[in-house]
C-alpha positions as CSV (number, residue, x, y, z in Angstrom):
1,M,0.0,0.0,0.0
2,R,2.8,2.3,0.9
3,N,4.6,1.6,-2.5
4,F,1.3,2.3,-4.3
5,C,0.9,5.6,-2.6
6,R,4.5,6.5,-3.4
7,Q,3.9,5.6,-7.0
8,L,0.8,7.9,-7.1
9,R,2.8,10.8,-5.7
10,L,5.6,10.3,-8.3
11,P,5.1,12.6,-11.2
12,T,4.6,10.9,-14.6
13,L,4.4,12.2,-18.1
14,V,1.2,10.2,-18.8
15,R,-0.5,11.7,-15.8
16,R,0.6,15.2,-16.8
17,I,-0.8,14.8,-20.4
18,M,-4.1,13.4,-19.0
19,V,-4.4,16.4,-16.6
20,A,-3.7,18.7,-19.5
21,Q,-6.4,17.0,-21.6
22,M,-9.0,17.2,-18.9
23,L,-8.2,20.9,-18.3
24,L,-8.4,21.6,-22.0
25,L,-11.7,19.8,-22.1
26,T,-13.0,21.9,-19.2
27,L,-11.8,25.1,-21.0
28,L,-13.4,24.2,-24.3
29,W,-16.7,23.3,-22.4
30,C,-16.6,26.7,-20.7
31,L,-16.0,28.5,-23.9
32,F,-18.8,26.6,-25.7
33,L,-21.3,27.3,-22.9
34,T,-20.2,30.9,-22.7
35,F,-21.0,31.3,-26.4
36,V,-24.3,29.4,-26.3
37,L,-25.7,30.7,-23.1
38,W,-24.5,34.3,-23.6
39,E,-26.5,34.4,-26.8
40,D,-29.4,33.0,-24.9
41,L,-29.1,35.6,-22.2
42,R,-29.0,38.4,-24.7
43,S,-32.2,37.1,-26.3
44,P,-33.6,34.6,-23.8
45,S,-35.9,32.0,-25.4
46,I,-38.5,32.6,-22.7
47,L,-38.8,36.2,-23.9
48,T,-38.6,35.5,-27.6
49,G,-41.3,32.8,-27.5
50,N,-45.0,33.6,-27.3
51,K,-46.4,30.6,-25.4
52,T,-45.8,32.1,-21.9
53,Y,-47.4,35.4,-23.0
54,D,-50.4,33.5,-24.5
55,A,-50.9,31.6,-21.2
56,V,-50.9,34.8,-19.2
57,F,-53.4,36.5,-21.7
58,T,-55.7,33.5,-21.3
59,L,-55.6,33.6,-17.5
60,V,-56.2,37.4,-17.3
61,Q,-59.1,37.2,-19.8
62,S,-60.8,34.2,-18.3
63,M,-60.6,35.5,-14.7
64,D,-61.4,39.1,-15.5
65,E,-64.4,39.1,-13.2
66,R,-62.4,37.5,-10.3
67,P,-59.5,39.9,-9.6
68,Q,-58.6,38.3,-6.2
69,D,-58.4,34.8,-7.7
70,L,-56.5,36.3,-10.7
71,S,-53.8,37.7,-8.4
72,V,-53.4,34.4,-6.6
73,V,-53.1,32.5,-9.9
74,L,-50.7,35.0,-11.4
75,D,-48.5,34.8,-8.3
76,A,-48.4,31.0,-8.5
77,F,-47.6,31.4,-12.2
78,S,-44.8,33.8,-11.5
79,K,-43.2,31.5,-8.9
80,A,-43.3,28.6,-11.4
81,L,-41.6,30.9,-14.0
82,R,-38.8,31.7,-11.5
83,E,-38.4,28.2,-10.5
84,G,-38.0,27.1,-14.1
85,Y,-35.6,30.0,-14.9
86,G,-33.4,29.7,-11.9
87,G,-32.3,32.3,-9.4
88,G,-34.9,31.7,-6.8
89,E,-37.2,34.5,-5.6
90,D,-34.5,37.3,-5.9
91,P,-35.7,39.6,-8.7
92,E,-32.1,40.7,-9.4
93,L,-31.3,37.1,-10.4
94,S,-34.5,35.6,-11.8
95,I,-37.3,36.4,-14.2
96,S,-40.2,38.8,-13.3
97,L,-43.8,39.1,-14.6
98,I,-45.6,42.5,-14.9
99,V,-49.3,42.7,-16.0
100,R,-51.1,45.9,-16.9
101,K,-54.6,46.5,-18.0
102,N,-55.6,49.7,-19.5
103,K,-52.2,51.1,-18.5
104,A,-53.0,50.2,-14.8
105,L,-50.8,47.8,-13.0
106,I,-52.8,44.8,-11.9
107,Y,-49.9,42.4,-11.0
108,S,-46.2,42.3,-10.6
109,S,-43.8,39.6,-9.2
110,D,-42.3,40.2,-5.8
111,G,-39.6,42.9,-6.2
112,A,-40.2,43.3,-9.9
113,P,-38.9,46.7,-11.2
114,T,-42.3,48.1,-12.3
115,G,-40.5,51.2,-13.7
116,V,-39.3,49.1,-16.6
117,I,-41.5,50.0,-19.6
118,N,-40.8,48.9,-23.2
119,T,-41.1,51.6,-25.8
120,R,-41.3,49.1,-28.7
121,V,-44.0,46.4,-28.3
122,G,-42.9,42.9,-29.3
123,E,-39.2,43.7,-29.4
124,I,-36.5,42.7,-26.8
125,Q,-35.0,45.8,-25.2
126,R,-32.2,46.5,-22.8
127,I,-33.5,49.1,-20.3
128,Q,-31.8,50.9,-17.5
129,N,-33.9,51.4,-14.3
130,E,-32.6,52.6,-11.0
131,G,-29.0,51.9,-11.9
132,R,-29.6,48.3,-13.1
133,A,-29.9,46.8,-16.6
134,W,-32.8,44.6,-17.6
135,T,-33.7,42.6,-20.7
136,S,-37.5,42.9,-21.3
137,R,-40.2,42.3,-23.9
138,T,-43.8,43.5,-23.8
139,L,-46.8,42.1,-25.8
140,K,-50.3,43.4,-26.0
141,S,-53.6,41.6,-26.3
142,E,-55.5,41.8,-29.6
143,N,-57.8,44.6,-28.3
144,G,-54.7,46.3,-26.8
145,D,-56.1,46.6,-23.2
146,I,-53.8,44.0,-21.6
147,E,-50.0,44.4,-21.6
148,I,-47.7,41.6,-20.3
149,T,-44.0,42.3,-19.7
150,L,-41.4,39.6,-18.9
151,L,-38.0,40.8,-17.9
152,T,-34.7,39.3,-16.8
153,P,-31.6,40.8,-15.2
154,A,-29.1,41.8,-17.8
155,A,-26.1,42.2,-15.4
156,G,-23.0,40.3,-16.6
157,W,-22.4,38.6,-13.3
158,N,-25.8,37.1,-13.4
159,F,-24.7,35.0,-16.3
160,Y,-22.4,32.8,-14.1
161,F,-25.2,32.3,-11.6
162,Y,-27.5,31.4,-14.4
163,L,-25.0,29.0,-15.8
164,N,-24.6,27.0,-12.6
165,S,-28.2,27.2,-11.5
166,R,-29.2,25.3,-14.7
167,G,-26.5,22.7,-14.1
168,Y,-25.0,23.3,-17.5
169,Y,-21.5,23.5,-16.2
170,I,-20.7,21.1,-13.3
171,L,-23.0,18.2,-14.0
172,P,-21.8,17.4,-17.6
173,L,-18.2,17.5,-16.5
174,L,-18.9,15.2,-13.5
175,V,-20.6,12.8,-15.8
176,C,-18.1,12.9,-18.7
177,I,-14.7,13.1,-17.2
178,P,-14.7,9.7,-15.4
179,F,-15.7,8.0,-18.7
180,L,-12.9,9.9,-20.6
181,L,-10.1,9.1,-18.2
182,F,-9.6,5.5,-19.4
183,P,-9.8,6.3,-23.2
184,A,-7.4,9.2,-22.6
185,W,-4.9,7.0,-20.7
186,L,-5.2,4.2,-23.3
187,S,-4.6,6.6,-26.2
188,I,-1.6,8.1,-24.4
189,R,-0.1,4.7,-23.7
190,I,-0.5,3.7,-27.4
191,A,1.0,7.0,-28.6
192,M,4.0,6.5,-26.3
193,R,5.0,3.1,-27.6
194,P,7.8,4.5,-29.8
195,W,9.1,6.4,-26.8
196,N,9.1,3.1,-24.8
197,K,11.1,1.4,-27.5
198,V,13.8,4.0,-27.3
199,V,13.8,3.8,-23.5
200,N,14.2,0.0,-23.6
201,E,17.1,0.3,-26.0
202,V,18.9,2.8,-23.8
203,S,18.2,0.7,-20.6
204,L,19.7,-2.4,-22.2
205,R,23.0,-0.8,-23.1
206,T,26.3,-1.4,-21.3
207,P,28.1,1.6,-19.9
208,D,30.9,1.4,-22.5
209,D,28.4,1.2,-25.5
210,L,28.5,4.6,-27.0
211,S,27.3,3.7,-30.5
212,P,24.3,5.6,-32.0
213,L,20.8,4.5,-31.0
214,K,19.5,2.0,-33.6
215,E,15.8,2.7,-32.8
216,V,15.0,5.8,-35.0
217,P,11.3,6.6,-34.7
218,R,9.4,8.1,-37.5
219,Q,7.7,10.7,-35.3
220,R,9.3,14.1,-35.7
221,E,9.4,15.1,-32.0
222,L,10.9,11.8,-30.9
223,R,13.3,11.7,-33.8
224,Q,14.7,15.1,-32.7
225,M,15.4,13.7,-29.2
226,V,17.1,10.6,-30.6
227,D,19.2,12.7,-33.0
228,A,20.3,14.9,-30.1
229,I,21.2,11.8,-28.0
230,N,23.2,10.4,-30.9
231,V,25.1,13.6,-31.3
232,F,25.8,13.6,-27.6
233,L,27.0,10.0,-27.7
234,A,29.3,10.8,-30.7
235,R,30.9,13.7,-28.7
236,V,31.4,11.4,-25.6
237,R,32.7,8.6,-27.8
238,E,35.3,11.0,-29.4
239,S,36.3,12.4,-26.1
240,S,36.7,8.9,-24.6
241,E,38.7,7.7,-27.6
242,R,41.0,10.8,-27.3
243,E,41.5,10.1,-23.6
244,R,42.2,6.4,-24.2
245,V,44.7,7.1,-27.0
246,F,46.4,9.8,-25.0
247,I,46.8,7.5,-21.9
248,A,48.0,4.6,-24.1
249,D,50.5,6.7,-25.9
250,A,51.8,8.4,-22.7
251,A,52.1,5.0,-21.0
252,H,53.8,3.5,-24.0
253,E,56.3,6.4,-24.2
254,L,57.1,6.1,-20.4
255,R,58.1,2.4,-20.7
256,T,61.4,3.2,-22.4
257,P,62.8,5.8,-20.0
258,L,61.7,3.8,-17.0
259,A,63.5,0.7,-18.4
260,A,66.6,2.8,-19.1
261,M,66.5,4.3,-15.6
262,R,66.3,0.8,-14.0
263,I,69.3,-0.4,-16.2
264,N,71.4,2.6,-15.3
265,V,70.6,2.4,-11.6
266,E,71.4,-1.4,-11.5
267,A,74.6,-0.7,-13.3
268,L,75.4,2.1,-10.8
269,Q,74.9,-0.4,-7.9
270,S,78.0,-2.4,-9.0
271,Y,80.2,0.7,-8.6
272,V,78.9,1.8,-5.2
273,S,80.3,0.2,-2.0
274,S,78.6,2.4,0.6
275,N,75.7,0.7,2.4
276,N,73.7,4.0,2.5
277,Q,74.2,4.6,-1.2
278,Q,73.2,1.0,-1.9
279,E,69.9,1.5,0.1
280,L,69.2,4.7,-1.8
281,L,69.7,3.0,-5.1
282,A,67.6,0.1,-4.0
283,G,64.8,2.5,-3.1
284,I,65.1,4.0,-6.6
285,I,64.7,0.6,-8.1
286,R,61.7,-0.2,-6.0
287,S,60.1,3.1,-7.0
288,N,61.0,2.4,-10.6
289,G,59.3,-1.0,-10.3
290,R,56.1,0.6,-9.0
291,A,56.1,3.2,-11.8
292,A,56.7,0.5,-14.4
293,R,53.8,-1.6,-13.0
294,L,51.5,1.5,-13.1
295,V,52.4,2.1,-16.7
296,N,51.8,-1.6,-17.5
297,Q,48.4,-1.4,-15.7
298,L,47.5,1.7,-17.7
299,L,48.3,-0.1,-20.9
300,L,46.3,-3.1,-19.8
301,L,43.4,-0.9,-18.9
302,M,43.3,0.9,-22.2
303,H,43.6,-2.4,-24.0
304,S,40.8,-4.0,-22.0
305,E,38.5,-1.0,-22.5
306,A,39.1,-0.9,-26.2
307,R,36.4,-2.6,-28.3
308,I,37.0,-6.1,-29.4
309,D,37.6,-6.0,-33.1
310,T,38.5,-9.7,-33.4
311,V,36.2,-12.7,-33.5
312,M,35.9,-14.4,-30.1
313,E,37.0,-17.9,-30.1
314,P,36.9,-20.9,-27.7
315,V,39.6,-20.4,-25.0
316,P,40.7,-23.1,-22.5
317,L,40.0,-21.4,-19.2
318,T,41.7,-24.0,-17.0
319,T,44.9,-23.7,-19.1
320,L,44.9,-19.9,-18.8
321,I,44.6,-20.1,-15.0
322,Q,47.4,-22.7,-14.8
323,E,49.7,-20.5,-16.9
324,C,49.0,-17.4,-14.8
325,M,49.5,-19.3,-11.5
326,A,52.8,-20.6,-12.8
327,A,53.9,-17.1,-13.7
328,L,52.9,-15.8,-10.2
329,A,54.3,-18.8,-8.3
330,P,57.6,-17.0,-7.5
331,L,55.7,-14.0,-6.0
332,A,53.6,-16.4,-3.9
333,A,56.6,-18.4,-2.8
334,E,58.4,-15.1,-1.7
335,R,55.4,-14.4,0.6
336,K,55.0,-18.1,1.6
337,I,51.5,-18.1,0.1
338,E,50.0,-21.4,-1.0
339,L,48.2,-21.3,-4.4
340,E,45.3,-23.9,-4.8
341,F,43.4,-24.6,-8.0
342,Y,40.3,-26.7,-8.2
343,A,38.7,-27.6,-11.6
344,Y,36.9,-30.9,-12.3
345,D,37.5,-30.9,-16.0
346,D,39.0,-28.9,-18.9
347,T,36.7,-25.9,-19.2
348,W,36.4,-23.7,-22.3
349,I,34.7,-20.4,-22.7
350,T,34.4,-17.9,-25.6
351,G,36.6,-14.9,-25.5
352,V,39.9,-13.2,-26.4
353,R,42.9,-15.0,-24.9
354,E,45.1,-12.0,-24.2
355,R,42.3,-10.1,-22.4
356,L,41.2,-13.1,-20.4
357,M,44.9,-13.6,-19.4
358,S,44.9,-10.0,-18.1
359,L,41.7,-10.6,-16.1
360,I,43.0,-13.8,-14.4
361,D,46.5,-12.3,-13.8
362,N,45.0,-9.3,-12.0
363,L,42.7,-11.4,-9.9
364,I,45.3,-13.9,-8.7
365,E,48.0,-11.2,-8.3
366,N,45.7,-9.1,-6.1
367,A,44.8,-12.1,-4.0
368,V,48.5,-12.9,-3.5
369,K,49.4,-9.3,-2.8
370,Y,46.7,-8.7,-0.1
371,S,46.9,-12.1,1.6
372,P,48.8,-12.3,4.8
373,E,52.2,-14.0,4.8
374,G,51.7,-17.8,5.0
375,G,48.1,-17.5,3.8
376,R,46.3,-19.3,1.0
377,V,44.8,-18.2,-2.3
378,K,42.0,-20.5,-3.7
379,V,41.0,-20.5,-7.4
380,E,38.0,-22.5,-8.4
381,V,36.2,-23.2,-11.7
382,Q,32.7,-24.7,-11.7
383,L,30.2,-25.5,-14.4
384,K,26.7,-24.2,-13.6
385,D,23.5,-24.6,-15.6
386,E,23.7,-21.3,-17.4
387,F,27.3,-20.2,-17.0
388,T,30.9,-21.1,-16.1
389,Q,31.9,-19.7,-12.8
390,L,35.4,-18.5,-11.8
391,R,36.0,-17.8,-8.1
392,V,39.2,-16.4,-6.6
393,S,39.3,-16.0,-2.8
394,D,42.0,-15.0,-0.2
395,A,42.4,-14.5,3.5
396,G,43.3,-10.9,3.3
397,P,41.5,-7.9,4.9
398,G,38.8,-7.9,2.3
399,I,36.8,-4.9,1.1
400,P,34.0,-3.3,3.1
401,V,30.5,-3.8,1.7
402,E,30.0,0.0,1.3
403,L,33.1,0.2,-1.0
404,R,32.5,-2.8,-3.2
405,D,30.9,-0.8,-5.9
406,R,33.5,2.0,-5.9
407,V,36.6,-0.3,-6.1
408,F,35.8,-0.9,-9.8
409,D,36.5,2.8,-10.5
410,R,39.9,3.8,-11.8
411,F,42.5,4.7,-9.2
412,F,40.1,4.2,-6.3
413,R,41.5,2.3,-3.4
414,D,40.3,1.4,0.1
415,P,41.6,4.3,2.3
416,R,42.5,1.8,5.1
417,Q,44.5,-0.3,2.7
418,M,48.3,-0.3,3.6
419,Q,49.5,-2.2,0.6
420,S,50.8,-0.1,-2.3
421,G,48.9,-0.2,-5.6
422,S,47.5,1.7,-8.5
423,G,43.8,1.1,-8.1
424,L,43.5,-0.3,-11.6
425,G,43.4,-4.0,-11.1
426,L,39.6,-4.4,-10.5
427,A,38.9,-1.8,-13.1
428,I,40.6,-3.9,-15.7
429,V,38.8,-7.0,-14.4
430,K,35.4,-5.4,-14.8
431,A,36.2,-4.0,-18.2
432,V,37.3,-7.4,-19.6
433,A,34.3,-9.1,-17.9
434,Q,31.8,-6.7,-19.5
435,Q,33.4,-7.2,-22.9
436,H,32.8,-11.0,-22.5
437,N,29.2,-10.4,-21.3
438,S,30.1,-11.6,-17.8
439,S,29.2,-10.3,-14.4
440,V,31.6,-9.6,-11.5
441,N,30.6,-10.0,-7.8
442,L,32.5,-9.3,-4.7
443,T,31.6,-11.2,-1.5
444,T,33.3,-12.3,1.7
445,A,35.4,-15.4,1.5
446,A,35.1,-18.3,4.0
447,E,38.4,-17.3,5.5
448,G,37.3,-13.7,6.0
449,G,39.0,-12.2,3.0
450,L,37.7,-11.2,-0.4
451,M,36.0,-13.6,-2.9
452,V,35.7,-12.4,-6.5
453,T,33.2,-14.4,-8.6
454,I,32.9,-14.0,-12.4
455,D,30.1,-15.8,-14.3
456,F,31.1,-16.4,-17.9
457,P,28.5,-17.4,-20.5
458,K,28.6,-21.1,-21.1
459,L,30.3,-22.2,-24.2
460,K,27.7,-23.3,-26.7
461,S,28.4,-26.7,-28.2
462,S,28.6,-26.9,-32.0
């Protein structure tokens, strides 16, 4: 219930269009009634017709010899007129009846302005009397002795009262709007189908997919939006490509001077006998090693984020893992870390060998690097129903849950981490995994460290 109320409070484009349609309908209805009823008030049908006058003539002539009864009957007739017209008994809001015989007043409705006298018999006139405007019409009997005048207030503000008193305004809206809501909603939903197709295409895209939108609608307004998005994606794609090329070129150019520096420092060590100088040169070599590793990581990152322009082929995952573990065995032995690998059979996946090697190398090297001395790094490959799962776990400090999304960002590292590093390893892992339509998840290992799980699509048998 709470979620439903929250959804109702959330602004939506469909609801906004529906409200606009209902408001437009109300406005058009008001304008239509204004035109129709204003014309009716200028020349009210009750004044232009003769049936009301004929009825009064008949009453007066048939009851000429009973003046008291005539007054009672005319009073009842006047009240019936006012009830049918609207406005109640207030003469300033409703219709009034005035009857004269031989120029003498024999009846007038309560509060009727008896000073209103038409100068042109049979025509509707607008007459001012005591500061108020009235619309009136007078007819005479055939022998001319009886004059009947019907008049209505001609004040502009009375129009609105007249409108509501007849139920012309509120009632039709109350009846029509509920029946129009569903057709309006359905028509908007059908009209927004092209919009939903574009939304679905955008939502299914990966973060590194900056290609133009394929869904090009025929509707002019939506096409303008899609064209603007494609232009924006082109600018972002060009900017990203320039950044990638710059970093790759800069990293590649740095490899040569760093290698030359290391060679010169190592050569200089053979000519230095002082222990202090040897320590300084060793520190330079260590710094050079970290810089060289950062450069290599940058090159790997740029390579992993580049689009795959070669056809993916079946790759032996177990063989790649064994090769990476063999290459990292000296580093693990130096820190007395035991490397364990579990795989029930040769497992193959579809991908690019070099990039998968980069992914596996970073996973295992990070696990070795952050494991405590004498610890254990466990690598497992399991075949699931829908995918092939690779898991690498260690007994290190792990990564706090609140930081597990951010560690995939470039150069981001856990502030509490004491080990040196560039913050690019997991960024490379995620980039390669996304290129292979795989997911990466970080959880807590059984030994308290970090477990990285990658689910590769299962290799389809030919």
